BAPADO-132823 format. One record per residue: x, y negated, z of N, C-alpha, C, O in turn; residue in one letter. Coordinates in Angstrom, 1 decimal, m for minus. Layout:
BEGIN
+--------+--------+--------+--------+--------+--------+--------+--------+--------+--------+--------+--------+------+
!    nxx !    nyy !    nzz !   caxx !   cayy !   cazz !    cxx !    cyy !    czz !    oxx !    oyy !    ozz ! rest !
+--------+--------+--------+--------+--------+--------+--------+--------+--------+--------+--------+--------+------+
!      X !      Y !      Z !      X !      Y !      Z !      X !      Y !      Z !      X !      Y !      Z !    A !
...
+--------+--------+--------+--------+--------+--------+--------+--------+--------+--------+--------+--------+------+
***
This chain:
BEGIN
+--------+--------+--------+--------+--------+--------+--------+--------+--------+--------+--------+--------+------+
!    nxx !    nyy !    nzz !   caxx !   cayy !   cazz !    cxx !    cyy !    czz !    oxx !    oyy !    ozz ! rest !
+--------+--------+--------+--------+--------+--------+--------+--------+--------+--------+--------+--------+------+
!   43.1 ! m230.3 !   57.8 !   42.8 ! m230.0 !   56.4 !   41.4 ! m230.4 !   56.2 !   40.4 ! m230.0 !   56.8 !    M !
!   41.1 ! m231.3 !   55.3 !   39.8 ! m231.8 !   55.0 !   39.2 ! m231.1 !   53.8 !   39.9 ! m230.9 !   52.8 !    L !
!   38.0 ! m230.6 !   54.0 !   37.4 ! m229.8 !   52.9 !   37.1 ! m230.6 !   51.7 !   37.0 ! m230.1 !   50.6 !    L !
!   36.8 ! m231.9 !   51.8 !   36.5 ! m232.7 !   50.7 !   37.7 ! m233.0 !   49.8 !   37.5 ! m233.3 !   48.6 !    T !
!   38.9 ! m232.8 !   50.3 !   40.1 ! m232.9 !   49.5 !   40.7 ! m231.6 !   48.9 !   41.7 ! m231.6 !   48.2 !    N !
!   40.0 ! m230.5 !   49.3 !   40.5 ! m229.2 !   48.8 !   40.1 ! m229.0 !   47.4 !   39.0 ! m229.3 !   47.0 !    V !
!   41.0 ! m228.5 !   46.6 !   40.7 ! m228.3 !   45.2 !   40.4 ! m226.8 !   44.9 !   39.5 ! m226.5 !   44.1 !    T !
!   41.1 ! m225.9 !   45.5 !   40.8 ! m224.5 !   45.1 !   39.7 ! m223.9 !   46.0 !   39.6 ! m224.3 !   47.2 !    S !
!   39.0 ! m222.9 !   45.5 !   37.9 ! m222.3 !   46.3 !   38.5 ! m221.5 !   47.4 !   38.0 ! m221.4 !   48.5 !    E !
!   39.7 ! m220.8 !   47.2 !   40.3 ! m220.1 !   48.2 !   40.7 ! m221.0 !   49.4 !   40.5 ! m220.6 !   50.6 !    T !
!   41.3 ! m222.1 !   49.1 !   41.7 ! m223.1 !   50.2 !   40.4 ! m223.6 !   50.9 !   40.5 ! m223.8 !   52.1 !    E !
!   39.3 ! m223.8 !   50.1 !   38.1 ! m224.3 !   50.8 !   37.6 ! m223.2 !   51.8 !   37.2 ! m223.6 !   52.9 !    A !
!   37.6 ! m222.0 !   51.4 !   37.1 ! m220.9 !   52.3 !   38.0 ! m220.8 !   53.5 !   37.5 ! m220.7 !   54.6 !    V !
!   39.3 ! m220.8 !   53.2 !   40.3 ! m220.7 !   54.3 !   40.1 ! m221.9 !   55.3 !   40.1 ! m221.7 !   56.5 !    E !
!   40.0 ! m223.1 !   54.7 !   39.8 ! m224.3 !   55.6 !   38.5 ! m224.2 !   56.4 !   38.4 ! m224.6 !   57.5 !    G !
!   37.4 ! m223.7 !   55.7 !   36.1 ! m223.6 !   56.4 !   36.2 ! m222.6 !   57.5 !   35.7 ! m222.8 !   58.6 !    A !
!   36.8 ! m221.4 !   57.2 !   37.0 ! m220.4 !   58.3 !   37.7 ! m221.0 !   59.5 !   37.4 ! m220.8 !   60.6 !    R !
!   38.8 ! m221.7 !   59.2 !   39.6 ! m222.3 !   60.3 !   38.8 ! m223.3 !   61.1 !   38.8 ! m223.2 !   62.3 !    F !
!   38.1 ! m224.2 !   60.4 !   37.2 ! m225.1 !   61.1 !   36.1 ! m224.5 !   61.9 !   35.8 ! m224.9 !   63.0 !    L !
!   35.5 ! m223.4 !   61.3 !   34.4 ! m222.7 !   62.0 !   35.0 ! m222.0 !   63.3 !   34.3 ! m222.0 !   64.3 !    L !
!   36.1 ! m221.4 !   63.2 !   36.7 ! m220.8 !   64.3 !   37.0 ! m221.8 !   65.4 !   36.7 ! m221.5 !   66.6 !    E !
!   37.5 ! m222.9 !   65.1 !   37.8 ! m224.0 !   66.0 !   36.5 ! m224.4 !   66.7 !   36.4 ! m224.7 !   67.9 !    Q !
!   35.4 ! m224.6 !   65.9 !   34.1 ! m225.0 !   66.4 !   33.6 ! m224.0 !   67.3 !   33.0 ! m224.3 !   68.4 !    A !
!   33.7 ! m222.7 !   66.9 !   33.2 ! m221.6 !   67.8 !   33.9 ! m221.7 !   69.2 !   33.2 ! m221.5 !   70.2 !    R !
!   35.2 ! m221.9 !   69.2 !   35.9 ! m221.9 !   70.4 !   35.5 ! m223.1 !   71.3 !   35.5 ! m223.0 !   72.5 !    Q !
!   35.1 ! m224.1 !   70.6 !   34.7 ! m225.3 !   71.4 !   33.1 ! m225.4 !   71.5 !   32.6 ! m226.4 !   72.0 !    Q !
!   32.4 ! m224.4 !   71.0 !   30.9 ! m224.4 !   71.0 !   30.4 ! m225.7 !   70.4 !   29.5 ! m226.3 !   71.0 !    S !
!   30.9 ! m226.1 !   69.3 !   30.4 ! m227.3 !   68.7 !   29.5 ! m227.0 !   67.5 !   30.0 ! m226.9 !   66.4 !    E !
!   28.2 ! m226.9 !   67.8 !   27.2 ! m226.6 !   66.7 !   27.2 ! m227.6 !   65.6 !   27.0 ! m227.3 !   64.5 !    Q !
!   27.4 ! m228.9 !   66.0 !   27.4 ! m229.9 !   65.0 !   28.5 ! m229.7 !   63.9 !   28.2 ! m230.0 !   62.8 !    A !
!   29.6 ! m229.3 !   64.4 !   30.7 ! m229.1 !   63.5 !   30.4 ! m227.9 !   62.6 !   30.7 ! m227.9 !   61.4 !    I !
!   29.9 ! m226.8 !   63.2 !   29.5 ! m225.7 !   62.4 !   28.5 ! m226.0 !   61.3 !   28.6 ! m225.6 !   60.2 !    I !
!   27.5 ! m226.8 !   61.7 !   26.5 ! m227.3 !   60.7 !   27.1 ! m228.1 !   59.6 !   26.8 ! m227.9 !   58.4 !    D !
!   28.0 ! m229.0 !   59.9 !   28.7 ! m229.8 !   58.9 !   29.5 ! m229.0 !   58.0 !   29.4 ! m229.2 !   56.8 !    L !
!   30.4 ! m228.1 !   58.5 !   31.2 ! m227.3 !   57.7 !   30.4 ! m226.4 !   56.8 !   30.6 ! m226.2 !   55.6 !    V !
!   29.3 ! m225.8 !   57.3 !   28.4 ! m224.9 !   56.6 !   27.8 ! m225.7 !   55.5 !   27.7 ! m225.2 !   54.3 !    T !
!   27.3 ! m226.9 !   55.7 !   26.7 ! m227.7 !   54.7 !   27.6 ! m228.0 !   53.6 !   27.2 ! m228.0 !   52.4 !    T !
!   28.9 ! m228.4 !   53.9 !   29.9 ! m228.7 !   52.9 !   30.1 ! m227.5 !   52.0 !   30.1 ! m227.6 !   50.8 !    I !
!   30.3 ! m226.3 !   52.6 !   30.5 ! m225.1 !   51.8 !   29.3 ! m224.7 !   51.0 !   29.5 ! m224.2 !   49.8 !    I !
!   28.1 ! m224.9 !   51.5 !   26.9 ! m224.5 !   50.7 !   26.9 ! m225.4 !   49.5 !   26.5 ! m224.9 !   48.4 !    V !
!   27.2 ! m226.7 !   49.6 !   27.2 ! m227.6 !   48.4 !   28.3 ! m227.2 !   47.5 !   28.2 ! m227.3 !   46.3 !    Y !
!   29.5 ! m226.9 !   48.0 !   30.7 ! m226.6 !   47.2 !   30.4 ! m225.3 !   46.4 !   30.8 ! m225.3 !   45.2 !    K !
!   29.8 ! m224.4 !   47.0 !   29.5 ! m223.1 !   46.3 !   28.0 ! m222.9 !   46.0 !   27.4 ! m222.0 !   46.4 !    F !
!   27.5 ! m223.9 !   45.3 !   26.0 ! m223.9 !   45.1 !   25.6 ! m222.8 !   44.2 !   24.4 ! m222.5 !   44.1 !    S !
!   26.5 ! m222.1 !   43.5 !   26.1 ! m221.0 !   42.7 !   26.0 ! m219.7 !   43.4 !   25.5 ! m218.7 !   42.9 !    N !
!   26.4 ! m219.7 !   44.7 !   26.3 ! m218.5 !   45.5 !   25.0 ! m218.5 !   46.4 !   24.5 ! m219.6 !   46.8 !    L !
!   24.6 ! m217.3 !   46.7 !   23.4 ! m217.2 !   47.6 !   23.8 ! m217.5 !   49.0 !   25.0 ! m217.4 !   49.4 !    S !
!   22.9 ! m217.7 !   49.9 !   23.1 ! m217.9 !   51.3 !   23.8 ! m216.7 !   51.9 !   24.7 ! m216.8 !   52.8 !    R !
!   23.4 ! m215.5 !   51.5 !   24.0 ! m214.3 !   52.0 !   25.5 ! m214.1 !   51.6 !   26.3 ! m213.7 !   52.4 !    E !
!   25.8 ! m214.5 !   50.4 !   27.2 ! m214.5 !   49.9 !   28.0 ! m215.4 !   50.7 !   29.2 ! m215.1 !   51.0 !    E !
!   27.5 ! m216.6 !   50.9 !   28.3 ! m217.6 !   51.7 !   28.5 ! m217.1 !   53.1 !   29.6 ! m217.3 !   53.7 !    I !
!   27.5 ! m216.6 !   53.7 !   27.6 ! m216.1 !   55.1 !   28.6 ! m215.0 !   55.2 !   29.4 ! m215.0 !   56.1 !    A !
!   28.7 ! m214.1 !   54.2 !   29.7 ! m213.0 !   54.2 !   31.1 ! m213.6 !   54.0 !   32.0 ! m213.2 !   54.6 !    A !
!   31.2 ! m214.6 !   53.1 !   32.5 ! m215.2 !   52.8 !   33.0 ! m215.9 !   54.0 !   34.2 ! m215.8 !   54.3 !    M !
!   32.2 ! m216.5 !   54.8 !   32.6 ! m217.3 !   56.0 !   32.6 ! m216.5 !   57.3 !   33.1 ! m216.9 !   58.3 !    L !
!   32.0 ! m215.3 !   57.2 !   31.9 ! m214.4 !   58.4 !   31.0 ! m215.0 !   59.4 !   31.2 ! m215.0 !   60.6 !    G !
!   29.8 ! m215.5 !   58.9 !   28.8 ! m216.2 !   59.8 !   27.5 ! m215.5 !   59.6 !   27.2 ! m214.8 !   58.7 !    L !
!   26.7 ! m215.6 !   60.7 !   25.3 ! m215.4 !   60.6 !   24.7 ! m216.7 !   60.2 !   24.4 ! m217.5 !   61.1 !    N !
!   24.5 ! m217.0 !   59.0 !   24.3 ! m218.3 !   58.4 !   22.8 ! m218.7 !   58.5 !   22.0 ! m218.1 !   57.8 !    L !
!   22.6 ! m219.7 !   59.4 !   21.3 ! m220.3 !   59.4 !   21.3 ! m221.4 !   58.4 !   22.4 ! m221.9 !   58.0 !    E !
!   20.1 ! m221.9 !   58.0 !   20.1 ! m223.0 !   57.1 !   20.6 ! m224.2 !   57.8 !   20.2 ! m224.5 !   58.9 !    E !
!   21.6 ! m224.9 !   57.2 !   22.1 ! m226.1 !   57.9 !   21.0 ! m227.1 !   58.2 !   20.1 ! m227.3 !   57.4 !    P !
!   21.2 ! m227.8 !   59.3 !   20.2 ! m228.8 !   59.8 !   19.9 ! m229.8 !   58.7 !   18.8 ! m230.2 !   58.5 !    R !
!   21.0 ! m230.3 !   58.0 !   20.8 ! m231.3 !   57.0 !   19.9 ! m230.8 !   55.9 !   19.0 ! m231.6 !   55.3 !    A !
!   20.0 ! m229.6 !   55.5 !   19.2 ! m229.0 !   54.4 !   17.8 ! m228.9 !   54.9 !   16.8 ! m229.2 !   54.2 !    I !
!   17.6 ! m228.4 !   56.2 !   16.2 ! m228.2 !   56.7 !   15.5 ! m229.6 !   56.8 !   14.4 ! m229.7 !   56.4 !    R !
!   16.2 ! m230.6 !   57.2 !   15.6 ! m231.9 !   57.3 !   15.3 ! m232.5 !   56.0 !   14.3 ! m233.1 !   55.8 !    E !
!   16.2 ! m232.2 !   55.0 !   15.9 ! m232.7 !   53.6 !   14.7 ! m232.0 !   53.0 !   13.8 ! m232.7 !   52.4 !    A !
!   14.5 ! m230.7 !   53.3 !   13.4 ! m230.0 !   52.8 !   12.1 ! m230.5 !   53.5 !   11.1 ! m230.7 !   52.8 !    K !
!   12.2 ! m230.8 !   54.8 !   11.0 ! m231.3 !   55.5 !   10.6 ! m232.6 !   55.0 !    9.4 ! m232.9 !   54.8 !    E !
!   11.6 ! m233.5 !   54.8 !   11.3 ! m234.8 !   54.3 !   10.7 ! m234.7 !   52.9 !    9.8 ! m235.5 !   52.5 !    E !
!   11.2 ! m233.8 !   52.0 !   10.7 ! m233.6 !   50.7 !    9.2 ! m233.2 !   50.7 !    8.4 ! m233.6 !   50.0 !    G !
!    8.9 ! m232.2 !   51.7 !    7.6 ! m231.7 !   51.8 !    6.7 ! m232.9 !   52.3 !    5.5 ! m233.0 !   51.8 !    E !
!    7.1 ! m233.6 !   53.2 !    6.3 ! m234.8 !   53.8 !    6.0 ! m235.8 !   52.6 !    4.9 ! m236.2 !   52.5 !    R !
!    7.0 ! m236.0 !   51.8 !    6.8 ! m237.0 !   50.7 !    5.8 ! m236.4 !   49.7 !    4.9 ! m237.2 !   49.2 !    T !
!    5.9 ! m235.2 !   49.4 !    4.9 ! m234.6 !   48.4 !    3.5 ! m234.6 !   49.0 !    2.5 ! m235.0 !   48.3 !    I !
!    3.3 ! m234.3 !   50.3 !    2.0 ! m234.3 !   50.9 !    1.4 ! m235.7 !   50.9 !    0.3 ! m235.9 !   50.6 !    V !
!    2.3 ! m236.7 !   51.2 !    1.8 ! m238.1 !   51.2 !    1.4 ! m238.5 !   49.8 !    0.4 ! m239.2 !   49.6 !    L !
!    2.2 ! m238.1 !   48.8 !    1.8 ! m238.5 !   47.4 !    0.5 ! m237.9 !   47.0 !   m0.4 ! m238.5 !   46.4 !    R !
!    0.3 ! m236.6 !   47.4 !   m0.9 ! m235.9 !   47.0 !   m2.1 ! m236.5 !   47.8 !   m3.2 ! m236.7 !   47.2 !    L !
!   m1.9 ! m236.9 !   49.0 !   m3.0 ! m237.6 !   49.8 !   m3.4 ! m238.9 !   49.1 !   m4.5 ! m239.2 !   49.0 !    L !
!   m2.4 ! m239.7 !   48.7 !   m2.6 ! m240.9 !   48.1 !   m3.5 ! m240.8 !   46.8 !   m4.3 ! m241.5 !   46.5 !    N !
!   m3.1 ! m239.7 !   46.1 !   m3.9 ! m239.5 !   44.8 !   m5.3 ! m239.0 !   45.2 !   m6.2 ! m239.3 !   44.4 !    R !
!   m5.4 ! m238.2 !   46.2 !   m6.7 ! m237.6 !   46.6 !   m7.7 ! m238.6 !   47.2 !   m8.9 ! m238.6 !   46.9 !    R !
!   m7.2 ! m239.4 !   48.2 !   m8.1 ! m240.2 !   49.0 !   m7.8 ! m241.7 !   48.9 !   m8.5 ! m242.5 !   49.5 !    V !
!   m6.8 ! m242.1 !   48.2 !   m6.4 ! m243.5 !   48.0 !   m5.4 ! m243.9 !   49.0 !   m4.8 ! m243.1 !   49.7 !    G !
!   m5.2 ! m245.2 !   49.1 !   m4.1 ! m245.7 !   50.0 !   m4.4 ! m245.4 !   51.4 !   m5.5 ! m245.6 !   51.9 !    N !
!   m3.4 ! m244.9 !   52.1 !   m3.5 ! m244.4 !   53.5 !   m3.1 ! m245.6 !   54.4 !   m1.9 ! m246.1 !   54.3 !    I !
!   m3.9 ! m245.9 !   55.4 !   m3.5 ! m247.0 !   56.3 !   m2.3 ! m246.6 !   57.2 !   m2.1 ! m245.4 !   57.4 !    P !
!   m1.6 ! m247.6 !   57.6 !   m0.4 ! m247.4 !   58.4 !   m0.6 ! m246.5 !   59.6 !    0.2 ! m245.7 !   60.0 !    D !
!   m1.8 ! m246.7 !   60.3 !   m2.1 ! m246.0 !   61.5 !   m2.1 ! m244.5 !   61.2 !   m1.6 ! m243.7 !   62.0 !    A !
!   m2.7 ! m244.1 !   60.1 !   m2.8 ! m242.7 !   59.7 !   m1.4 ! m242.2 !   59.2 !   m1.0 ! m241.0 !   59.5 !    L !
!   m0.7 ! m243.0 !   58.5 !    0.7 ! m242.7 !   58.1 !    1.6 ! m242.3 !   59.3 !    2.3 ! m241.4 !   59.3 !    L !
!    1.4 ! m243.1 !   60.4 !    2.2 ! m242.8 !   61.6 !    1.8 ! m241.5 !   62.2 !    2.7 ! m240.7 !   62.6 !    S !
!    0.6 ! m241.2 !   62.2 !    0.1 ! m239.8 !   62.7 !    0.7 ! m238.7 !   61.8 !    1.1 ! m237.7 !   62.4 !    Q !
!    0.7 ! m238.9 !   60.5 !    1.2 ! m237.9 !   59.6 !    2.7 ! m237.7 !   59.9 !    3.2 ! m236.6 !   59.8 !    I !
!    3.4 ! m238.8 !   60.1 !    4.9 ! m238.7 !   60.3 !    5.2 ! m237.9 !   61.6 !    6.2 ! m237.3 !   61.7 !    Q !
!    4.2 ! m237.8 !   62.5 !    4.5 ! m237.1 !   63.8 !    4.1 ! m235.6 !   63.7 !    4.4 ! m234.9 !   64.7 !    E !
!    3.5 ! m235.2 !   62.6 !    3.1 ! m233.8 !   62.5 !    4.3 ! m232.9 !   62.4 !    5.4 ! m233.2 !   61.9 !    L !
!    4.2 ! m231.7 !   63.0 !    5.2 ! m230.7 !   63.0 !    5.2 ! m230.1 !   61.5 !    4.3 ! m230.4 !   60.7 !    S !
!    6.2 ! m229.3 !   61.2 !    6.4 ! m228.7 !   59.9 !    5.1 ! m227.8 !   59.7 !    4.6 ! m227.8 !   58.6 !    V !
!    4.7 ! m227.1 !   60.7 !    3.6 ! m226.2 !   60.5 !    2.3 ! m227.0 !   60.2 !    1.5 ! m226.6 !   59.4 !    E !
!    2.1 ! m228.1 !   61.0 !    0.9 ! m228.9 !   60.8 !    1.0 ! m229.6 !   59.4 !   m0.1 ! m229.7 !   58.7 !    Q !
!    2.2 ! m230.0 !   59.0 !    2.3 ! m230.6 !   57.7 !    1.9 ! m229.6 !   56.5 !    1.3 ! m230.0 !   55.6 !    L !
!    2.4 ! m228.4 !   56.7 !    2.0 ! m227.3 !   55.7 !    0.5 ! m227.1 !   55.7 !   m0.1 ! m226.9 !   54.7 !    E !
!   m0.1 ! m227.1 !   56.9 !   m1.6 ! m227.0 !   57.0 !   m2.3 ! m228.1 !   56.3 !   m3.3 ! m228.0 !   55.7 !    A !
!   m1.7 ! m229.4 !   56.5 !   m2.3 ! m230.5 !   55.9 !   m2.2 ! m230.4 !   54.3 !   m3.1 ! m230.8 !   53.6 !    L !
!   m1.1 ! m229.9 !   53.9 !   m0.9 ! m229.7 !   52.4 !   m2.0 ! m228.8 !   51.9 !   m2.4 ! m229.0 !   50.7 !    G !
!   m2.4 ! m227.7 !   52.6 !   m3.5 ! m226.9 !   52.2 !   m4.8 ! m227.6 !   52.3 !   m5.6 ! m227.5 !   51.4 !    D !
!   m5.0 ! m228.2 !   53.4 !   m6.4 ! m228.8 !   53.7 !   m6.7 ! m230.0 !   52.8 !   m7.8 ! m230.2 !   52.4 !    A !
!   m5.7 ! m230.7 !   52.3 !   m5.9 ! m231.9 !   51.5 !   m6.6 ! m231.6 !   50.2 !   m7.2 ! m232.5 !   49.6 !    L !
!   m6.6 ! m230.3 !   49.8 !   m7.2 ! m230.0 !   48.6 !   m8.8 ! m230.0 !   48.7 !   m9.5 ! m230.2 !   47.7 !    L !
!   m9.2 ! m230.0 !   49.9 !  m10.7 ! m230.1 !   50.2 !  m11.1 ! m231.5 !   50.6 !  m12.3 ! m231.7 !   50.7 !    D !
!  m10.2 ! m232.4 !   50.7 !  m10.5 ! m233.8 !   51.0 !  m11.1 ! m234.5 !   49.8 !  m10.7 ! m234.3 !   48.7 !    F !
!  m12.1 ! m235.4 !   50.1 !  m12.6 ! m236.2 !   49.0 !  m12.6 ! m237.7 !   49.4 !  m12.6 ! m238.6 !   48.6 !    S !
!  m12.5 ! m238.0 !   50.7 !  m12.5 ! m239.3 !   51.2 !  m11.4 ! m239.5 !   52.3 !  m10.9 ! m238.5 !   52.9 !    T !
!  m11.1 ! m240.7 !   52.7 !  m10.2 ! m241.0 !   53.8 !  m10.8 ! m240.5 !   55.1 !  m10.0 ! m240.1 !   56.0 !    L !
!  m12.1 ! m240.5 !   55.2 !  m12.7 ! m239.9 !   56.4 !  m12.4 ! m238.5 !   56.6 !  m12.3 ! m238.0 !   57.8 !    A !
!  m12.2 ! m237.7 !   55.5 !  m11.8 ! m236.3 !   55.7 !  m10.5 ! m236.2 !   56.3 !  m10.2 ! m235.3 !   57.2 !    D !
!   m9.5 ! m237.0 !   55.8 !   m8.2 ! m237.0 !   56.4 !   m8.2 ! m237.4 !   57.9 !   m7.6 ! m236.8 !   58.7 !    L !
!   m9.0 ! m238.5 !   58.2 !   m9.1 ! m238.9 !   59.6 !   m9.6 ! m237.8 !   60.5 !   m9.1 ! m237.6 !   61.6 !    E !
!  m10.7 ! m237.1 !   60.0 !  m11.3 ! m236.0 !   60.8 !  m10.3 ! m234.9 !   61.0 !  m10.2 ! m234.3 !   62.1 !    G !
!   m9.5 ! m234.6 !   60.0 !   m8.5 ! m233.5 !   60.1 !   m7.4 ! m233.9 !   61.1 !   m7.1 ! m233.0 !   61.9 !    W !
!   m7.0 ! m235.1 !   61.0 !   m5.9 ! m235.6 !   61.9 !   m6.5 ! m235.6 !   63.4 !   m5.7 ! m235.2 !   64.3 !    L !
!   m7.7 ! m236.0 !   63.6 !   m8.3 ! m236.0 !   64.9 !   m8.4 ! m234.6 !   65.5 !   m8.1 ! m234.3 !   66.6 !    Q !
!   m8.7 ! m233.6 !   64.6 !   m8.8 ! m232.2 !   65.0 !   m7.4 ! m231.7 !   65.4 !   m7.3 ! m230.9 !   66.4 !    A !
!   m6.4 ! m232.1 !   64.7 !   m5.1 ! m231.7 !   65.0 !   m4.6 ! m232.3 !   66.4 !   m4.0 ! m231.6 !   67.2 !    Q !
!   m4.9 ! m233.5 !   66.6 !   m4.5 ! m234.2 !   67.8 !   m5.2 ! m233.7 !   69.1 !   m4.7 ! m233.6 !   70.2 !    L !
!   m6.5 ! m233.3 !   68.9 !   m7.3 ! m232.8 !   70.0 !   m7.2 ! m231.3 !   70.2 !   m7.5 ! m230.8 !   71.3 !    S !
!   m6.7 ! m230.6 !   69.2 !   m6.6 ! m229.2 !   69.3 !   m5.3 ! m228.7 !   69.7 !   m5.1 ! m227.5 !   69.9 !    G !
+--------+--------+--------+--------+--------+--------+--------+--------+--------+--------+--------+--------+------+
***
């Protein structure tokens, strides 16, 4: 049963439960993430807690959603940096791409104090050496 071809919400939930149980039995986290992501999008009007209860899961945020949020945050930080200090050289862009989520959030806060490209360079050096 494919969830993308399911028309009723009841069938979608039943299909999701079936696939999740199969995935649990096979310890396939990738399948669990995929099914969870599909259901989250299908029931976008429900909260994460409501979906977790409906599927009988301890629902973590699907990897695809986490990655999309991280990419969105990275894009926003890069746009703000470009407006704040001008065009960012490729070498610095590479360093920014390698930052963890926590470091990226810290950069988002710190960039408000930047006035030159040298401020960004100094901040990145401190992150790499610290």
